[in-house]
Structure formats: C-alpha cells, structure tokens
Jmol script that loads the backbone (N, CA, C; Angstrom):
load data "model"
ATOM      1  N   UNK A   1       0.864  -1.158  -0.040  1.00  0.00           N
ATOM      2  CA  UNK A   1      -0.141   0.337   0.026  1.00  0.00           C
ATOM      3  C   UNK A   1       0.938   1.541  -0.098  1.00  0.00           C
ATOM      4  N   UNK A   2       0.543   2.598  -0.146  1.00  0.00           N
ATOM      5  CA  UNK A   2       0.929   3.793  -0.772  1.00  0.00           C
ATOM      6  C   UNK A   2       0.566   4.871  -0.031  1.00  0.00           C
ATOM      7  N   UNK A   3       0.363   5.817  -0.727  1.00  0.00           N
ATOM      8  CA  UNK A   3      -0.023   7.226   0.404  1.00  0.00           C
ATOM      9  C   UNK A   3      -1.375   7.204  -0.624  1.00  0.00           C
ATOM     10  N   UNK A   4      -2.383   7.006   0.413  1.00  0.00           N
ATOM     11  CA  UNK A   4      -3.742   8.049  -1.039  1.00  0.00           C
ATOM     12  C   UNK A   4      -4.327   6.660  -0.518  1.00  0.00           C
ATOM     13  N   UNK A   5      -3.613   5.731  -0.443  1.00  0.00           N
ATOM     14  CA  UNK A   5      -4.421   3.741  -0.580  1.00  0.00           C
ATOM     15  C   UNK A   5      -5.571   3.822   0.227  1.00  0.00           C
ATOM     16  N   UNK A   6      -6.685   3.566  -0.110  1.00  0.00           N
ATOM     17  CA  UNK A   6      -8.660   3.709   0.907  1.00  0.00           C
ATOM     18  C   UNK A   6      -8.016   2.228   1.552  1.00  0.00           C
ATOM     19  N   UNK A   7      -7.795   2.268   3.359  1.00  0.00           N
ATOM     20  CA  UNK A   7      -8.101   1.118   3.378  1.00  0.00           C
ATOM     21  C   UNK A   7      -8.972   1.307   4.130  1.00  0.00           C
ATOM     22  N   UNK A   8     -10.190   1.255   4.176  1.00  0.00           N
ATOM     23  CA  UNK A   8     -11.715   1.229   4.841  1.00  0.00           C
ATOM     24  C   UNK A   8     -12.597   2.695   4.083  1.00  0.00           C
ATOM     25  N   UNK A   9     -13.333   2.635   3.417  1.00  0.00           N
ATOM     26  CA  UNK A   9     -14.667   3.398   3.260  1.00  0.00           C
ATOM     27  C   UNK A   9     -15.877   3.023   3.572  1.00  0.00           C
ATOM     28  N   UNK A  10     -16.325   3.004   4.312  1.00  0.00           N
ATOM     29  CA  UNK A  10     -17.684   2.331   4.807  1.00  0.00           C
ATOM     30  C   UNK A  10     -17.972   2.814   5.808  1.00  0.00           C
ATOM     31  N   UNK A  11     -19.885   3.307   5.289  1.00  0.00           N
ATOM     32  CA  UNK A  11     -20.963   3.968   6.156  1.00  0.00           C
ATOM     33  C   UNK A  11     -22.096   2.448   6.063  1.00  0.00           C
ATOM     34  N   UNK A  12     -22.402   2.635   7.892  1.00  0.00           N
ATOM     35  CA  UNK A  12     -23.142   1.015   7.616  1.00  0.00           C
ATOM     36  C   UNK A  12     -24.403   1.811   8.967  1.00  0.00           C
ATOM     37  N   UNK A  13     -26.002   1.513   8.715  1.00  0.00           N
ATOM     38  CA  UNK A  13     -26.710   1.687   9.932  1.00  0.00           C
ATOM     39  C   UNK A  13     -26.215   1.273  11.688  1.00  0.00           C
ATOM     40  N   UNK A  14     -26.129   1.717  12.323  1.00  0.00           N
ATOM     41  CA  UNK A  14     -26.564   1.362  13.787  1.00  0.00           C
ATOM     42  C   UNK A  14     -27.621   0.714  14.066  1.00  0.00           C
ATOM     43  N   UNK A  15     -28.694   1.752  13.575  1.00  0.00           N
ATOM     44  CA  UNK A  15     -29.685   0.966  14.319  1.00  0.00           C
ATOM     45  C   UNK A  15     -30.878   1.967  13.067  1.00  0.00           C
ATOM     46  N   UNK A  16     -30.879   1.751  12.456  1.00  0.00           N
ATOM     47  CA  UNK A  16     -31.887   1.787  11.085  1.00  0.00           C
ATOM     48  C   UNK A  16     -33.156   3.073  11.670  1.00  0.00           C
ATOM     49  N   UNK A  17     -33.929   2.517  13.228  1.00  0.00           N
ATOM     50  CA  UNK A  17     -34.940   3.191  13.289  1.00  0.00           C
ATOM     51  C   UNK A  17     -35.204   4.384  14.044  1.00  0.00           C
ATOM     52  N   UNK A  18     -33.365   4.449  14.905  1.00  0.00           N
ATOM     53  CA  UNK A  18     -33.248   5.926  15.255  1.00  0.00           C
ATOM     54  C   UNK A  18     -32.069   6.276  14.095  1.00  0.00           C
ATOM     55  N   UNK A  19     -32.417   6.166  12.992  1.00  0.00           N
ATOM     56  CA  UNK A  19     -31.350   6.818  12.179  1.00  0.00           C
ATOM     57  C   UNK A  19     -30.203   7.082  12.504  1.00  0.00           C
ATOM     58  N   UNK A  20     -29.477   5.836  13.357  1.00  0.00           N
ATOM     59  CA  UNK A  20     -28.003   5.991  14.012  1.00  0.00           C
ATOM     60  C   UNK A  20     -27.080   5.050  12.980  1.00  0.00           C
ATOM     61  N   UNK A  21     -25.759   6.398  12.561  1.00  0.00           N
ATOM     62  CA  UNK A  21     -25.196   5.562  11.390  1.00  0.00           C
ATOM     63  C   UNK A  21     -23.703   5.712  11.704  1.00  0.00           C
ATOM     64  N   UNK A  22     -23.448   4.663  10.931  1.00  0.00           N
ATOM     65  CA  UNK A  22     -20.777   4.883  11.704  1.00  0.00           C
ATOM     66  C   UNK A  22     -21.147   5.000  10.090  1.00  0.00           C
ATOM     67  N   UNK A  23     -19.536   5.997   9.962  1.00  0.00           N
ATOM     68  CA  UNK A  23     -19.033   6.817   8.640  1.00  0.00           C
ATOM     69  C   UNK A  23     -17.220   5.781   9.117  1.00  0.00           C
ATOM     70  N   UNK A  24     -16.986   5.366   8.244  1.00  0.00           N
ATOM     71  CA  UNK A  24     -15.346   4.668   9.220  1.00  0.00           C
ATOM     72  C   UNK A  24     -14.230   5.135   7.543  1.00  0.00           C
ATOM     73  N   UNK A  25     -13.460   5.957   7.337  1.00  0.00           N
ATOM     74  CA  UNK A  25     -12.752   6.113   6.164  1.00  0.00           C
ATOM     75  C   UNK A  25     -11.774   6.237   7.613  1.00  0.00           C
ATOM     76  N   UNK A  26     -10.784   5.270   6.317  1.00  0.00           N
ATOM     77  CA  UNK A  26      -8.857   5.974   6.831  1.00  0.00           C
ATOM     78  C   UNK A  26      -8.362   5.374   5.216  1.00  0.00           C
ATOM     79  N   UNK A  27      -7.409   6.049   5.002  1.00  0.00           N
ATOM     80  CA  UNK A  27      -6.417   6.121   3.961  1.00  0.00           C
ATOM     81  C   UNK A  27      -4.865   6.230   4.474  1.00  0.00           C
ATOM     82  N   UNK A  28      -3.783   5.203   4.004  1.00  0.00           N
ATOM     83  CA  UNK A  28      -3.083   5.662   3.482  1.00  0.00           C
ATOM     84  C   UNK A  28      -1.900   6.980   4.083  1.00  0.00           C
ATOM     85  N   UNK A  29      -1.272   7.714   5.216  1.00  0.00           N
ATOM     86  CA  UNK A  29      -0.509   8.864   4.581  1.00  0.00           C
ATOM     87  C   UNK A  29       0.454   8.836   5.941  1.00  0.00           C
ATOM     88  N   UNK A  30       2.208   8.773   4.746  1.00  0.00           N
ATOM     89  CA  UNK A  30       3.286   8.293   5.477  1.00  0.00           C
ATOM     90  C   UNK A  30       3.267   9.605   6.467  1.00  0.00           C
ATOM     91  N   UNK A  31       2.597  10.675   6.045  1.00  0.00           N
ATOM     92  CA  UNK A  31       3.102  12.266   6.835  1.00  0.00           C
ATOM     93  C   UNK A  31       1.924  12.670   8.302  1.00  0.00           C
ATOM     94  N   UNK A  32       1.073  11.139   8.354  1.00  0.00           N
ATOM     95  CA  UNK A  32       0.027  10.957   9.566  1.00  0.00           C
ATOM     96  C   UNK A  32       1.162   9.994  10.106  1.00  0.00           C
ATOM     97  N   UNK A  33       0.514  10.675  11.780  1.00  0.00           N
ATOM     98  CA  UNK A  33       1.382   9.312  12.915  1.00  0.00           C
ATOM     99  C   UNK A  33       0.719   8.448  12.918  1.00  0.00           C
ATOM    100  N   UNK A  34       1.748   7.459  12.629  1.00  0.00           N
ATOM    101  CA  UNK A  34       0.641   6.090  12.765  1.00  0.00           C
ATOM    102  C   UNK A  34       0.300   5.486  11.140  1.00  0.00           C
ATOM    103  N   UNK A  35       0.871   6.214  10.495  1.00  0.00           N
ATOM    104  CA  UNK A  35       0.624   6.400   8.917  1.00  0.00           C
ATOM    105  C   UNK A  35      -0.315   5.820   8.133  1.00  0.00           C
ATOM    106  N   UNK A  36      -1.541   6.821   8.823  1.00  0.00           N
ATOM    107  CA  UNK A  36      -2.268   6.702   8.594  1.00  0.00           C
ATOM    108  C   UNK A  36      -3.543   7.710   8.894  1.00  0.00           C
ATOM    109  N   UNK A  37      -4.444   8.299   8.156  1.00  0.00           N
ATOM    110  CA  UNK A  37      -5.142   9.480   8.247  1.00  0.00           C
ATOM    111  C   UNK A  37      -6.306   8.377   8.694  1.00  0.00           C
ATOM    112  N   UNK A  38      -7.005   8.881   9.707  1.00  0.00           N
ATOM    113  CA  UNK A  38      -9.237   8.374   9.489  1.00  0.00           C
ATOM    114  C   UNK A  38      -8.919   9.245  10.840  1.00  0.00           C
ATOM    115  N   UNK A  39     -10.699   8.559   9.819  1.00  0.00           N
ATOM    116  CA  UNK A  39     -12.345   9.236  10.519  1.00  0.00           C
ATOM    117  C   UNK A  39     -12.647   8.006  11.391  1.00  0.00           C
ATOM    118  N   UNK A  40     -13.542   8.175  12.364  1.00  0.00           N
ATOM    119  CA  UNK A  40     -14.408   6.812  12.651  1.00  0.00           C
ATOM    120  C   UNK A  40     -15.873   7.676  12.976  1.00  0.00           C
ATOM    121  N   UNK A  41     -16.743   7.975  12.734  1.00  0.00           N
ATOM    122  CA  UNK A  41     -17.837   8.582  13.219  1.00  0.00           C
ATOM    123  C   UNK A  41     -18.894   7.932  13.405  1.00  0.00           C
ATOM    124  N   UNK A  42     -19.557   8.126  14.535  1.00  0.00           N
ATOM    125  CA  UNK A  42     -21.070   7.363  14.590  1.00  0.00           C
ATOM    126  C   UNK A  42     -22.099   8.525  14.625  1.00  0.00           C
ATOM    127  N   UNK A  43     -23.024   8.661  14.117  1.00  0.00           N
ATOM    128  CA  UNK A  43     -23.599  10.040  14.222  1.00  0.00           C
ATOM    129  C   UNK A  43     -25.593   9.316  13.963  1.00  0.00           C
ATOM    130  N   UNK A  44     -26.644  10.667  14.682  1.00  0.00           N
ATOM    131  CA  UNK A  44     -28.168  10.611  14.482  1.00  0.00           C
ATOM    132  C   UNK A  44     -28.128  11.915  13.027  1.00  0.00           C
ATOM    133  N   UNK A  45     -28.199  10.802  12.021  1.00  0.00           N
ATOM    134  CA  UNK A  45     -28.720  11.405  10.794  1.00  0.00           C
ATOM    135  C   UNK A  45     -30.521  12.249  11.123  1.00  0.00           C
ATOM    136  N   UNK A  46     -30.786  11.930  11.517  1.00  0.00           N
ATOM    137  CA  UNK A  46     -32.355  12.717  11.448  1.00  0.00           C
ATOM    138  C   UNK A  46     -31.918  14.144  12.756  1.00  0.00           C
ATOM    139  N   UNK A  47     -30.799  14.207  13.562  1.00  0.00           N
ATOM    140  CA  UNK A  47     -30.923  15.575  14.424  1.00  0.00           C
ATOM    141  C   UNK A  47     -29.437  15.592  13.562  1.00  0.00           C
ATOM    142  N   UNK A  48     -28.765  15.043  12.667  1.00  0.00           N
ATOM    143  CA  UNK A  48     -27.198  16.147  11.708  1.00  0.00           C
ATOM    144  C   UNK A  48     -26.417  15.944  13.006  1.00  0.00           C
ATOM    145  N   UNK A  49     -26.239  15.135  13.974  1.00  0.00           N
ATOM    146  CA  UNK A  49     -25.022  16.051  14.794  1.00  0.00           C
ATOM    147  C   UNK A  49     -24.423  14.741  14.896  1.00  0.00           C
ATOM    148  N   UNK A  50     -22.825  14.749  15.544  1.00  0.00           N
ATOM    149  CA  UNK A  50     -21.963  13.172  15.847  1.00  0.00           C
ATOM    150  C   UNK A  50     -22.378  13.195  17.253  1.00  0.00           C
ATOM    151  N   UNK A  51     -22.154  11.941  17.411  1.00  0.00           N
ATOM    152  CA  UNK A  51     -22.588  11.465  18.470  1.00  0.00           C
ATOM    153  C   UNK A  51     -20.989  11.037  19.519  1.00  0.00           C
ATOM    154  N   UNK A  52     -19.954  10.372  18.719  1.00  0.00           N
ATOM    155  CA  UNK A  52     -19.048  10.054  19.044  1.00  0.00           C
ATOM    156  C   UNK A  52     -17.809   9.798  17.606  1.00  0.00           C
ATOM    157  N   UNK A  53     -16.595  11.044  17.649  1.00  0.00           N
ATOM    158  CA  UNK A  53     -15.984  10.246  16.401  1.00  0.00           C
ATOM    159  C   UNK A  53     -14.402  10.037  16.934  1.00  0.00           C
ATOM    160  N   UNK A  54     -13.392   9.770  16.032  1.00  0.00           N
ATOM    161  CA  UNK A  54     -11.925   9.155  16.525  1.00  0.00           C
ATOM    162  C   UNK A  54     -11.432  10.290  15.016  1.00  0.00           C
ATOM    163  N   UNK A  55     -10.578  10.447  15.920  1.00  0.00           N
ATOM    164  CA  UNK A  55      -9.462  10.874  14.300  1.00  0.00           C
ATOM    165  C   UNK A  55      -8.602  12.000  14.646  1.00  0.00           C
ATOM    166  N   UNK A  56      -8.255  11.993  13.769  1.00  0.00           N
ATOM    167  CA  UNK A  56      -6.193  12.444  13.330  1.00  0.00           C
ATOM    168  C   UNK A  56      -6.241  13.359  12.399  1.00  0.00           C
ATOM    169  N   UNK A  57      -7.575  14.288  12.138  1.00  0.00           N
ATOM    170  CA  UNK A  57      -8.036  15.002  11.298  1.00  0.00           C
ATOM    171  C   UNK A  57      -6.707  16.326  10.959  1.00  0.00           C
ATOM    172  N   UNK A  58      -6.905  16.716  12.477  1.00  0.00           N
ATOM    173  CA  UNK A  58      -6.421  18.096  12.763  1.00  0.00           C
ATOM    174  C   UNK A  58      -4.812  17.772  13.829  1.00  0.00           C
ATOM    175  N   UNK A  59      -4.477  19.266  14.029  1.00  0.00           N
ATOM    176  CA  UNK A  59      -3.222  18.963  14.997  1.00  0.00           C
ATOM    177  C   UNK A  59      -4.202  19.523  16.392  1.00  0.00           C
ATOM    178  N   UNK A  60      -3.823  18.905  17.263  1.00  0.00           N
ATOM    179  CA  UNK A  60      -4.913  19.210  18.234  1.00  0.00           C
ATOM    180  C   UNK A  60      -3.859  19.019  19.690  1.00  0.00           C
ATOM    181  N   UNK A  61      -4.054  20.123  20.457  1.00  0.00           N
ATOM    182  CA  UNK A  61      -3.573  20.615  22.271  1.00  0.00           C
ATOM    183  C   UNK A  61      -3.717  19.068  22.314  1.00  0.00           C
ATOM    184  N   UNK A  62      -4.558  18.163  22.492  1.00  0.00           N
ATOM    185  CA  UNK A  62      -4.681  16.435  23.118  1.00  0.00           C
ATOM    186  C   UNK A  62      -3.753  15.637  22.622  1.00  0.00           C
ATOM    187  N   UNK A  63      -3.505  16.005  21.919  1.00  0.00           N
ATOM    188  CA  UNK A  63      -2.533  14.792  20.467  1.00  0.00           C
ATOM    189  C   UNK A  63      -3.279  14.716  19.650  1.00  0.00           C
ATOM    190  N   UNK A  64      -2.174  14.347  19.003  1.00  0.00           N
ATOM    191  CA  UNK A  64      -2.614  13.408  17.401  1.00  0.00           C
ATOM    192  C   UNK A  64      -3.865  12.400  17.319  1.00  0.00           C
ATOM    193  N   UNK A  65      -3.755  11.776  18.057  1.00  0.00           N
ATOM    194  CA  UNK A  65      -4.862  10.685  18.069  1.00  0.00           C
ATOM    195  C   UNK A  65      -5.817  11.087  19.070  1.00  0.00           C
ATOM    196  N   UNK A  66      -7.650  11.224  18.947  1.00  0.00           N
ATOM    197  CA  UNK A  66      -8.448  11.995  19.989  1.00  0.00           C
ATOM    198  C   UNK A  66      -9.562  11.459  19.124  1.00  0.00           C
ATOM    199  N   UNK A  67     -10.782  11.570  20.020  1.00  0.00           N
ATOM    200  CA  UNK A  67     -11.565  11.296  20.664  1.00  0.00           C
ATOM    201  C   UNK A  67     -12.719  12.399  21.191  1.00  0.00           C
ATOM    202  N   UNK A  68     -13.834  12.490  20.346  1.00  0.00           N
ATOM    203  CA  UNK A  68     -14.702  13.590  20.523  1.00  0.00           C
ATOM    204  C   UNK A  68     -16.216  12.683  21.111  1.00  0.00           C
ATOM    205  N   UNK A  69     -17.050  13.614  21.783  1.00  0.00           N
ATOM    206  CA  UNK A  69     -18.311  13.240  22.624  1.00  0.00           C
ATOM    207  C   UNK A  69     -18.136  13.948  23.611  1.00  0.00           C
ATOM    208  N   UNK A  70     -19.594  14.291  23.258  1.00  0.00           N
ATOM    209  CA  UNK A  70     -20.622  15.574  23.632  1.00  0.00           C
ATOM    210  C   UNK A  70     -19.713  16.446  24.513  1.00  0.00           C
ATOM    211  N   UNK A  71     -18.820  17.587  22.971  1.00  0.00           N
ATOM    212  CA  UNK A  71     -18.758  18.111  22.705  1.00  0.00           C
ATOM    213  C   UNK A  71     -17.011  18.218  23.765  1.00  0.00           C
ATOM    214  N   UNK A  72     -16.117  17.716  24.079  1.00  0.00           N
ATOM    215  CA  UNK A  72     -15.227  17.307  24.957  1.00  0.00           C
ATOM    216  C   UNK A  72     -14.406  16.541  23.665  1.00  0.00           C
ATOM    217  N   UNK A  73     -12.645  17.397  23.389  1.00  0.00           N
ATOM    218  CA  UNK A  73     -11.738  16.430  22.975  1.00  0.00           C
ATOM    219  C   UNK A  73     -11.387  15.652  24.207  1.00  0.00           C
ATOM    220  N   UNK A  74     -11.207  14.962  23.800  1.00  0.00           N
ATOM    221  CA  UNK A  74      -9.879  14.335  24.617  1.00  0.00           C
ATOM    222  C   UNK A  74      -8.699  13.343  23.632  1.00  0.00           C
ATOM    223  N   UNK A  75      -7.407  12.543  24.486  1.00  0.00           N
ATOM    224  CA  UNK A  75      -5.660  12.000  23.483  1.00  0.00           C
ATOM    225  C   UNK A  75      -6.538  10.499  23.503  1.00  0.00           C
ATOM    226  N   UNK A  76      -6.463  10.012  22.634  1.00  0.00           N
ATOM    227  CA  UNK A  76      -6.731   8.404  22.783  1.00  0.00           C
ATOM    228  C   UNK A  76      -5.582   7.786  22.307  1.00  0.00           C
ATOM    229  N   UNK A  77      -5.151   6.261  23.048  1.00  0.00           N
ATOM    230  CA  UNK A  77      -3.669   6.044  22.961  1.00  0.00           C
ATOM    231  C   UNK A  77      -4.136   5.393  21.332  1.00  0.00           C
ATOM    232  N   UNK A  78      -3.552   5.129  20.500  1.00  0.00           N
ATOM    233  CA  UNK A  78      -2.973   4.231  19.206  1.00  0.00           C
ATOM    234  C   UNK A  78      -3.038   3.197  19.380  1.00  0.00           C
ATOM    235  N   UNK A  79      -2.617   2.160  18.989  1.00  0.00           N
ATOM    236  CA  UNK A  79      -2.114   1.080  19.395  1.00  0.00           C
ATOM    237  C   UNK A  79      -2.009   0.161  17.620  1.00  0.00           C
ATOM    238  N   UNK A  80      -2.697   0.856  16.415  1.00  0.00           N
ATOM    239  CA  UNK A  80      -2.640   0.303  15.037  1.00  0.00           C
ATOM    240  C   UNK A  80      -4.187   0.352  15.055  1.00  0.00           C
ATOM    241  N   UNK A  81      -4.381   0.152  13.774  1.00  0.00           N
ATOM    242  CA  UNK A  81      -5.609   1.250  13.029  1.00  0.00           C
ATOM    243  C   UNK A  81      -6.782  -0.032  13.635  1.00  0.00           C
ATOM    244  N   UNK A  82      -6.036  -1.150  13.279  1.00  0.00           N
ATOM    245  CA  UNK A  82      -7.312  -2.439  13.747  1.00  0.00           C
ATOM    246  C   UNK A  82      -8.227  -2.132  15.366  1.00  0.00           C
ATOM    247  N   UNK A  83      -7.101  -2.502  16.193  1.00  0.00           N
ATOM    248  CA  UNK A  83      -7.321  -2.269  17.512  1.00  0.00           C
ATOM    249  C   UNK A  83      -8.117  -0.823  17.285  1.00  0.00           C
ATOM    250  N   UNK A  84      -7.747  -0.061  17.561  1.00  0.00           N
ATOM    251  CA  UNK A  84      -8.559   1.985  17.675  1.00  0.00           C
ATOM    252  C   UNK A  84      -9.034   1.106  16.642  1.00  0.00           C
ATOM    253  N   UNK A  85     -10.034   1.006  15.930  1.00  0.00           N
ATOM    254  CA  UNK A  85     -10.982   0.124  15.692  1.00  0.00           C
ATOM    255  C   UNK A  85     -11.998  -0.185  16.370  1.00  0.00           C
ATOM    256  N   UNK A  86     -11.798  -1.533  16.309  1.00  0.00           N
ATOM    257  CA  UNK A  86     -12.105  -2.118  17.680  1.00  0.00           C
ATOM    258  C   UNK A  86     -12.521  -1.278  18.422  1.00  0.00           C
ATOM    259  N   UNK A  87     -12.158  -0.368  18.902  1.00  0.00           N
ATOM    260  CA  UNK A  87     -11.998   0.379  20.463  1.00  0.00           C
ATOM    261  C   UNK A  87     -13.538   1.431  20.109  1.00  0.00           C
ATOM    262  N   UNK A  88     -13.153   2.142  19.138  1.00  0.00           N
ATOM    263  CA  UNK A  88     -14.595   3.218  18.557  1.00  0.00           C
ATOM    264  C   UNK A  88     -16.003   2.246  18.049  1.00  0.00           C
ATOM    265  N   UNK A  89     -15.870   0.702  17.578  1.00  0.00           N
ATOM    266  CA  UNK A  89     -16.953   0.034  17.405  1.00  0.00           C
ATOM    267  C   UNK A  89     -17.570  -0.587  19.080  1.00  0.00           C
ATOM    268  N   UNK A  90     -16.728  -0.996  19.628  1.00  0.00           N
ATOM    269  CA  UNK A  90     -16.690  -1.430  21.112  1.00  0.00           C
ATOM    270  C   UNK A  90     -18.069  -0.151  22.505  1.00  0.00           C
ATOM    271  N   UNK A  91     -17.575   1.051  22.011  1.00  0.00           N
ATOM    272  CA  UNK A  91     -17.470   1.782  22.473  1.00  0.00           C
ATOM    273  C   UNK A  91     -19.284   2.687  21.198  1.00  0.00           C
ATOM    274  N   UNK A  92     -19.217   2.078  20.640  1.00  0.00           N
ATOM    275  CA  UNK A  92     -20.646   2.593  19.498  1.00  0.00           C
ATOM    276  C   UNK A  92     -22.040   1.826  20.286  1.00  0.00           C
ATOM    277  N   UNK A  93     -21.276   0.063  20.441  1.00  0.00           N
ATOM    278  CA  UNK A  93     -22.346  -0.121  20.601  1.00  0.00           C
ATOM    279  C   UNK A  93     -22.865  -0.050  21.879  1.00  0.00           C
ATOM    280  N   UNK A  94     -21.783   0.677  23.235  1.00  0.00           N
ATOM    281  CA  UNK A  94     -22.094   1.017  24.472  1.00  0.00           C
ATOM    282  C   UNK A  94     -22.970   2.242  24.531  1.00  0.00           C
ATOM    283  N   UNK A  95     -22.793   3.128  23.686  1.00  0.00           N
ATOM    284  CA  UNK A  95     -23.443   4.256  23.138  1.00  0.00           C
ATOM    285  C   UNK A  95     -25.023   4.212  23.111  1.00  0.00           C
ATOM    286  N   UNK A  96     -25.251   3.584  22.114  1.00  0.00           N
ATOM    287  CA  UNK A  96     -26.305   2.778  21.209  1.00  0.00           C
ATOM    288  C   UNK A  96     -27.390   2.448  22.005  1.00  0.00           C
ATOM    289  N   UNK A  97     -26.647   1.170  23.344  1.00  0.00           N
ATOM    290  CA  UNK A  97     -27.307   0.698  24.676  1.00  0.00           C
ATOM    291  C   UNK A  97     -28.131   1.048  25.392  1.00  0.00           C
ATOM    292  N   UNK A  98     -28.037   2.662  25.573  1.00  0.00           N
ATOM    293  CA  UNK A  98     -28.054   3.517  26.507  1.00  0.00           C
ATOM    294  C   UNK A  98     -29.018   4.825  25.822  1.00  0.00           C
ATOM    295  N   UNK A  99     -29.271   5.254  24.642  1.00  0.00           N
ATOM    296  CA  UNK A  99     -29.884   6.076  24.222  1.00  0.00           C
ATOM    297  C   UNK A  99     -31.656   5.513  24.047  1.00  0.00           C
TER     298      UNK A  99
END
end "model"
wireframe off; spacefill off
backbone 0.3
color backbone group
C-alpha cells in the first residue's frame, strides 16, 4: 500500500429506526502519525449531529489521536488501526444501548 490508498471507506446503520449510522474512513498517509489518516464517526442522521468521533484529522492540543464526545475532545491511545477501530465499535455499541 502507498499514500492515498484507501484502507476502509464504509457507511452503515447502527440503528435504522433511530437513524444512527457510522462512517469509517482510513487512508494510507506517511505524513500522519501511525501512517494513516482516519475518521470514525457515529452520528444521528435525523438530528444532523455527531455522537462520537475518533480522528487524527487535525493538530490538536490534546494529541494527534483524539476522541470527540459530548462537546469534549480528549487524547486516545493509538495501538494500530485495527485495535483503534475495535475500540470505537465497542464504544458505539455501549452508547447505542443507552440511547
């Protein structure tokens, strides 16, 4: 793989009745920490709002890899794309069960 190669680009429903979805996007990028540029987002399509997002899309005072939730941004550990994605998906499941 090389820079610009898409690793994952997928949008799928979490709960179609509640109109919640996840978007998963990652692309090879040697200038990004971890060698990949990514954005994982869980959102409410009806309300037009993000519920949870993990990304490294911009420089941040909290660190390169961060999590957005309820208006807060915090650093998250990055141990590789696969483990990062699993963590995000577990968190989506937990949040969805309490909505």
